[in-house]
N, C-alpha and C positions, 0 to 999 in steps of 0.2 A: 504494500500500500504506500501511496505517496506520503512523504514526510516521516515515515517510521524510522528511517536510518539517522536522521539528524537529531542532535542534542541541542537544546536551546536553553539559555540562561537569560532571564529578564533582568531589568534594572534593580529589582528587589532581591536578587540572588536566588530566585526560585528557578528550578530547572525541570525540564520535561524531555521526554524522548523525542518529542515533536509536537506540532500544534494539535494534532488529533488526540494525542495523549493528554494534553492540557485540557481539552474539551471533555474527554472521558473522565478525568479526575474531578473536574468541577461538577459534572453530572452525578458522580458517585457521592459527592459531598452535598448533594441536593441543590446545586446551583446550575441552572441551564442557560447556556448562551443562546441568543436568538440570532445574533449577527456577528460577523467577523470582518474586519477591515483588512484588505489586501493591498499593500503598497510595495510594489516591486518593479524591477526592470532597469533601474538606474545603473546598477553595477554591470548589468548585461550590455547596456549602451556603451559603457566605458571599455568593454571588451570587444567592441565592434560586432556584436551579434546582430543579425538582421531583425528588423522590427517584427516580421511575421513569426519568427521563431520565439521571440520574447512573448508575443501575445499568445502563442500556442501554449507556452509554459504557464502563463498567467491564467489562461482558460482552464487548464488542467487543475491548477490550484483552486480556482473558484469551484470547479466541478466536484473536487474532493470534499469541499465543505458543504456543497449542496447535497451530496450523497449522505451526509451526516444530519441532514434536516436543517441546516443553517442557511440563512440568507447572507449575502456578501455585499460588501461595499468596495467597489473598484475605485482605487485612488490613482489619479493621473500622476505621471512622472514629472518632477519639477526640473527646471533648467539648472545648469551648472555653469560655473565660470569657464570651463573648458570649451563650451560651445562657441565662444568667440574665436578660438584657435582651430576648432574642428567643426566646421559647418555641417558636415555629414552627420555628426552626432545630434545636432539640433533637428535636422530633417528626420532622422530616425526617431527621435523623441516625439516629435509631432505626429509621426505615423503611428507610433505605439498608442499615443493618447487618442487619436482618431479611431483606431481599431478598438480600444477599450470602450469608447462611446457607442460604437456599433454593437459590440458584444452586449452591452447593457440593454440596448434596445431589443435585442433578440431574446434576452433572458429577464425581462422586466419583472417577472414575479419573484425571481430569486436574487436579483442584483439591483443595486442602485449605484449611481456614479457620484463621486466626490471629486470635483475638479480642483484639486490642491494646486496644480500648476497655475491656473488662472487666479486663484485666491492669493497665492504668494506674489504673483506678478502685480496684482492690484495693491497689495500691501506695500510692496517695494516702491510702487509709483507714488504713493502718498506718504512714504516714510519721511519722518522729520529728523532723522539722525538719532532718535532715541533707541528704539528697539532694533536689534540686529537680527535679521532672519537667518543669514548664513554665517557660519563660523570661519570657514576657510575658502568659500566660493564653491565648494562641493557639498559639504556636510552642513546641516542646519546647526544653529547655535541652540543653547538651552531655550532661549526665547523663541526661536524658530520652531522647535519641537513643541513647546507650550502652545504656540499659535496653531500648529497642526492638530494638537490634541483638542483644542477648543473647537476647531472646525469639525472634527469627528464627533465630538459631543453634541454640537448643534445639529449636525446631520442626523444623528440618532433621535434627537428631539423632534426634528422635522418629520422623520419617518413615523414616529409615534403619533404625531399630530395628523398626518395624512391618513394613517390607519383608522384613527377615530372618526375622520370625516367620511370614510367608506360606508 
C-alpha cells in the first residue's frame, strides 16, 4: 500500500509508519479524520520531473486517502526564488497547478482545491515588510507556515459552512 514504507516524524516529535498509519491510530483512539491536506510537488519540480508525472503521483496520493473514506484538499505548489533563474520550473509549476485544478473538478465530491500559490502571491503583493513569507526564497518562514496553516483552517471552515448550506 502507498505510504506504508515511509516513516514520518511531525513537529511535535510524534512518528508514524506513514500517513495511513497516523489515520488508523487516530481512529483507534476514537478520533476520525474527515479531510487530509495534500501539499506536494515542489521538490519534484526542483528535480526536473515532468508536470504530468508529478500530478500522477499526487493523484495516487489523493486516491489512497479517498480509499480510506477521507476527503482531500489539493494544495497548489507555490513559487520559489529559483524560478527567476529556471523559467522551465515556473512553467512546470503552473502546469502542475492547472492539472490539480482539473483533477479537483473531476473529483469534486472527494476533493477541494486550496490555491496556496495565489494566496501567497496576493500576500506578497500587499506585504508591508512586516511578515516574511519565505525564509530563504524556497522554504517558507515560520510566519509563512503560520499563514498557510491559517489558510487551511479557513478552508476547512468554508467546507463546513458549505456542507451546512446543502
